[in-house]
C-alpha positions in Angstrom: 0.0 0.0 0.0 2.8 2.4 0.9 4.2 1.9 -2.6 1.0 3.0 -4.3 0.8 6.1 -2.0 4.4 7.0 -2.9 3.6 6.6 -6.6 0.6 8.9 -6.2 2.8 11.4 -4.3 5.4 11.2 -7.0 2.7 11.8 -9.7 1.3 14.8 -7.8 4.8 16.2 -7.5 5.5 15.8 -11.2 2.2 17.6 -12.0 3.0 20.4 -9.6 6.6 20.7 -11.0 5.3 20.7 -14.6 2.9 23.5 -13.8 5.6 25.5 -12.1 7.9 24.8 -15.1 5.3 26.2 -17.4 5.3 29.5 -15.5 9.0 29.8 -14.6 11.0 27.4 -16.7 12.4 30.1 -18.9 14.1 31.5 -15.8 16.3 28.4 -15.6 19.6 28.2 -17.5 19.4 26.2 -20.8 21.5 23.4 -19.3 19.3 23.0 -16.3 16.1 23.3 -18.4 17.2 20.4 -20.7 18.0 18.1 -17.7 14.8 19.1 -15.8 12.7 18.5 -19.0 14.2 15.1 -19.6 13.6 14.0 -16.0 10.2 15.6 -15.2 8.5 16.0 -18.6 10.1 13.3 -20.6 10.2 10.8 -17.7 13.8 9.7 -18.3 15.7 8.2 -15.4 18.6 9.9 -13.7 20.9 7.2 -15.2 19.6 7.8 -18.7 20.1 11.5 -18.5 23.5 11.1 -16.9 24.6 8.9 -19.7 23.3 11.2 -22.4 24.8 14.3 -20.8 28.1 12.8 -19.8 27.7 13.7 -16.1 27.2 11.6 -13.0 23.8 10.4 -11.8 24.3 12.4 -8.6 25.0 15.5 -10.7 21.7 15.0 -12.6 19.9 14.5 -9.3 21.4 17.7 -7.8 20.4 19.7 -10.9 16.8 18.4 -10.8 16.6 19.1 -7.0 18.0 22.6 -7.5 15.6 23.3 -10.3 12.7 22.1 -8.3 13.7 24.3 -5.4 14.2 27.3 -7.7 10.8 26.8 -9.3 9.1 26.6 -5.9 10.9 29.7 -4.7 9.8 31.7 -7.8 6.2 30.6 -7.1 6.4 31.5 -3.4 7.5 35.0 -4.4 5.4 35.6 -7.5 2.4 33.4 -7.0 1.7 33.2 -10.7 0.5 29.6 -10.7 -1.7 30.2 -7.6 -3.3 33.3 -9.3 -3.8 31.3 -12.5 -5.6 28.5 -10.6 -7.7 31.0 -8.7 -8.8 32.8 -11.9 -9.6 29.5 -13.5 -11.8 28.5 -10.5 -13.6 31.9 -10.6 -14.2 31.7 -14.3 -15.7 28.2 -13.9 -17.9 29.5 -11.1 -19.1 32.3 -13.4 -19.9 29.7 -16.1 -21.9 27.6 -13.6 -23.8 30.7 -12.4 -24.5 31.7 -16.0 -25.8 28.2 -16.8 -28.1 28.2 -13.8 -29.3 31.7 -14.8 -30.1 30.4 -18.3 -31.8 27.3 -17.0 -34.0 29.1 -14.4 -34.3 32.5 -15.9 -33.5 33.9 -12.4 -31.1 36.8 -12.7 -30.6 37.3 -9.0 -27.0 35.9 -9.2 -25.8 38.6 -11.7 -24.4 40.5 -8.7 -22.3 37.4 -7.8 -20.9 37.3 -11.4 -20.0 41.0 -11.1 -18.1 40.3 -7.8 -16.2 37.4 -9.3 -15.3 39.4 -12.4 -14.0 42.2 -10.1 -11.9 39.7 -8.1 -10.4 38.4 -11.4 -9.5 41.9 -12.5 -7.8 42.6 -9.1 -5.7 39.4 -9.5 -4.5 40.4 -13.0 
């Protein structure tokens, strides 16, 4: 059971790092980007990357770990991924309210849509 939980944790971490990479990957050096992409996005093993790049497995591990740390630090300071997720949630909420309004003809929730739109504009 612990193995399955660790696999899920690993997948969640990969998803999180992929999202952070989408926002901040260009801030990494080209060398770090290639190694990070190979490990996180292309799912190559540390050994495979080490062999391709002509560096040690430990060297690859250190680069991936540093990149992960850098990406998390960028997010903690800039919060771009957090703001993006928040905006997506608010837009989905607006769509749900609009659908309910269409279905029922009740326009009482128009004020809620306005508030959500204002919140989105503040986040941008």
